[in-house]
N, C-alpha and C positions, 0 to 999 in steps of 0.2 A: 549591208554595210557593217562591219566588225564594229563592236563595241566592247568597252571594259570588261562587260560580262560574259564576253565571249572567249577572253583572254584568260590562261593560268596564272592571274593574278594572286600576289601573295595573300592571305586571310586579313592581316592586320591593315594592308593598303585599301582595303576594298571600302567606299562609302568615304574615303578620303578627298579632299580637293587640295590643288597644289599650293603652295605659298605665293602671295604676290599681291601687288596693291594696283588699283586701275592706272593705267598708262595713257591718259587723255590729254588732247591737244587744248588746253585752257589758257588764259592769259597769266593765271597765278597757280603754281603748283607747290602746295604745301603739305604733301602726304606722305613722304618717305624718307623725311629726317634727313635729307641731303644739305650740304653746307650752300646756300645760295649766292655765295660770293666765288666768283672765278678765280682759277690758280692765278697767281701774280706772274706779270711777264718776264720778270727775273728768274724765278722757277722755271716758267716753260721756255725759257731760251736754255736753260741749263738741262731740261727733259730732252729736249730736241737735240741738245749735243752730245747727250747721252745714248740717245736711242741712235745716233748716226754711228756711233762707235761700235756697235754691235750689229746692225745690219748686214755687213757684208760676211759676219759670221754665224749666220743663221743656220747654215749647213750643218752645223756642229750643236751639239746639245747644251744646254746650259749648265753651270755650276749646280750640282745636283743637292749639294749642301748649303748653298747661299751665305757662305761664311761672311762674306763681306757686309751683306745686306743685315745678317744677322748681330754682326759687329756694332754696326750703326744704330740698331733699333736699341740694343742694350746700352749704347751710350746715351740715347734717347731717355730711356726709362730710369735709369742710374740705381741707387740702391744697391750698389756692389756687385750687380748684374756683369755677367759676361757674355758673350756668344753661345759659350755653351747652357745657358741657363733660356735662350730664345729659340723658337721655330716660327717659320713663317709659311705662309701658304695662302690660295686665292680666296681672301675674305676669311675674316672671322669664322663664318658658317663651315667653311672647309676645316679648319682646326678644329671645331668642335665635332665636328663629324668624325676626324681623326681621332680625336679623346673617345668618343662612344665607340669606335670600332676597336681600340685600343684595350679599353679597360671596360666595356658595357658587352652589348650584343646578346644572343640570344640565351635565355636561363637566367640574364640578370636585370637588375632593376635601375631605373635613372629617377631622381626624384626632382621635382620641381614647384614653384609655388606661383599659381597662377591669380589674378591675370599678371602674364609675364610675356618674356619674348616668345611668339607664337612659333619661331622656327624649332625651338626645343625638342616639342613633342613629335614634331615631323620627323626631325634627325635622329630621333628616338626610335621611331617606327620603321625608318628607312634602314637601320642598322639591326633590325630585330630585338630590340630592347624595350623590356616591359616599362612603360611610363606610368607614374604614380604622381598625381596631383596631391600636394599638400595645401594648396589654397591659402590667400591670404586672408586678413579680416575684413568687415565691411568696408572699412576704412583704408582698404590696400596695403596697409602697414604689414610688415613681418618682423615679429618679435623674435628674440633668441631661445626664449621659452617654448613657444609655438615650434619653430625651426628643430630645434633638439628633440622636441617631442614626436615629430615625425619622422625624424631621421631613426629615432629609437623603435620605433613601431615598425619602420619599413626595411631596416637594414640596407639601404641602399648601396650600389656599388659605385654610383656617379651621385653628384648632387649639383644641380645648376643653381646657382644664386644669381641676380641681376642687379650691379649696382654703377649707375643708376638704372633705376627699372624702366624697364619698356613694357609696356605703354604709359605708365604711371608718371615715370620721369625722376623720381624721389630715389636718392642714394641710400643704400643700408648703412646704419649704424656698424661701426667696425668690429664691434662685440658681437654683433650677430655672426658675421663671418667668424670670426675666433672661436665662438661656441659650437658652430657645426664642424669646422676644422678640427676641434678637439674631440668631437663625439664620433663622428662619420668613420664607418668603416671603409670605405673606398676613396674614391678621389673628391675633390671639391674644386667644382670648375666657377669661377667669379666671371662674369660676362661684365666687362667695363668698357664697352663701345662708345660710350658718351662722357666717359671720365674727364676730358679736358673742358667739359663745360661747368663743371661742379661750382657751386656754389663755396666761398672763401670758407676756409677750414675745414671740407670736406677730407677725410683721411682714408685712403683706399689701400686695398688688398696686398699691392706690391708690397708693402713693407712687413709683410707677414710670410713671404716667399722662403727665408731662410729658416723660419721657426718650423713650417710644416710641409713636409717633403712632399704629400699628396694634395696638395694646394696648387691648383692652376690658374692664372689670370689670362683672361683673352683680350685683345684690344684690337682696334682697327685703322687703317688710314683713310677712311671712307667718309668720315665726319668731320672730325675738327680740321683734319689735312684737307678736306676737299678733295679727295681722290677716290668717290665711289665710283668711278668708271675705272680705276686702275686695278681695283680687287686686290687689295693687299691687306690681310689679317695675321695676326700673329700672337702667339703664348709668350709667359714668361713663368718659369716654373724651374724646380731642382733638375740638375742636369739629367739624371735617371729618368725623368718623364720625357725629356727631350729623346733622349735615346729610343724608349720605348714607343713612342709616335712615330718615330722613322719606319717601324716595322710595318706600318700599314699604309706609308707614303705612297703613291703614285710615281712611277719613274719618272725621272726629271717633270716634276708636277708644277714648276714656279719658272716661267719663261724669262728668258734673258732681258726680255725689253721690261717686263714686270719689275724684275730686279732693279735693272738701272734706274729705270723712272722713279721707284721707290727710295734708291739711294740719291737720287739729286734732290726730291723734295725733303728727305732729312736732313742735307747741306743746307737747305733754306728754310728750316724750321721754325724762325723767328717771323719769317714773312709769310708762311702759310699760316703759322697759327696768330695772326696778327688780327684776323677777324674773329677772332673767336668772343673778344669783349664786345663786339659790335654785335654778335648773335645773341650774347646772355643779355644785353641791353634789350632787345627786341622780346625775348623770353620775358623777361620781368614785367615789360610793357603789357605784354599780354595778359599775364598772371593780374596784376594790379588793375588793369580796365576791365577787366571780365569781373572781378570780385566786385570790384565797384557797381558793376550792372545788377550785382545778387547772384551770380550764376555760382556753383561750386568749381574749386579748381585745385588740383593736385599740386603740392609742392614740388618744383622741378629742379634737378640738376643736370638737366640734357638741354639738348638744343629743341624741345619741344613741349608742349603744353596739353595734359589731359583736362577736359573740362565738361560740366554737365550741360547737354543740349537744352535749348529754351523748351519748355515744357516737357521735358524729358523724351522727346522726340528724335532722338538720334538719326533716324532713317530720313525724315522729314527734313530736318535742319541741313543735313548733309547736303541733299538734292537741294534744297533750297541756295546753299551758297554755290553748288556747283551751277545753278543758272544764271548766279549773278558773277560767273566767271573765276570761282575760288575753289580749288580741289584741296580739301582736307582729308582725314582718314577715319572712316569707321571702324572701328577695331573690334567690333563684337560684344562689347560693354555695352548692354542696354540703358539709354539715357545717356552715354558717355560719348566724346568725339575726342580727337587728336589733332592738334595743328603743328606743323613745323613753325618755329621762329625764322622768318627770312630778312630781307633786306626792309628798310625801313617803309618803302613804296609798298612791299607785299603785304608786310604788317597791316599797313593802314588801309589795303585794300580788304584784307579779312575782316579788320575790325568794322570797316564802315559796312560791308557787308552784313556781318552777324548783327550790326546795331538796327539795322533795316528789318532784320528778323523778330526784334524785340520792342 
């Protein structure tokens, strides 16, 4: 039987494992940061109607430029952005891959600060980009001074920042983004997948796009909009960046069905985002409860919480929770686990199971 070792695999891919979280059939699944609330019926009805309008034309390719969708996304984002500032693709992962294909690649360097989103180094490897880990402090914080020092040290062609950061959940102070954008010789990509869940008063990098032509913000409809199955991610940047990314796009990459479903969702933004406060309430409930039990917990601006495993045994605690019907995420940080904030019943199931371990 042929193995990977028998194939002419690129050297930088040898020894790697694919990205992915366990997909297990358990009562409570809180491991992939999905929105636990289903799409509201009013939005579902509009999505079904929108799909019906394109099904008979599936013999034709979709709008290659997705101008109508990009116009709606720009209107949602505000900050004076137009469709020329926005590009959409199949999830923010594809957006980030396109950015690496455009601005990085063989002979070029991408800088990130772990622990952070584990797909970023995988995307770098997949595009032949050299990955440099600037690392965060022991408290998982990232200061402007540290970030700027690493930028000056490595001279990266592309810098990844994550705000709110995954897996820690904490948003970056805006001055960190500003400092990196002022210093970096190449592109600065700020992954804001969880921005809608941030605590009051948090300011995000969208407000900086007009000032920094090499700054890119990536977002998704998978989390707050509860469209993880719809696979729609997007970026906001200077129009020249959008033009550049289209040099590497695949032909007709965004299906007609994806485009109309996303537009129907954006037409029902208020309904779809109505669950955000409920999710934030459960997130804060988890933070307060776990801290009350004496467990270390990272500040969260996302729809998940990173916490210290009882006894520092992350693998043992993960398995013990799974044995009790609750699936959370072991993110590979020794002594730490991550749990998605779900419905009140899901959160109660998690807290009850964890309390048994204590």
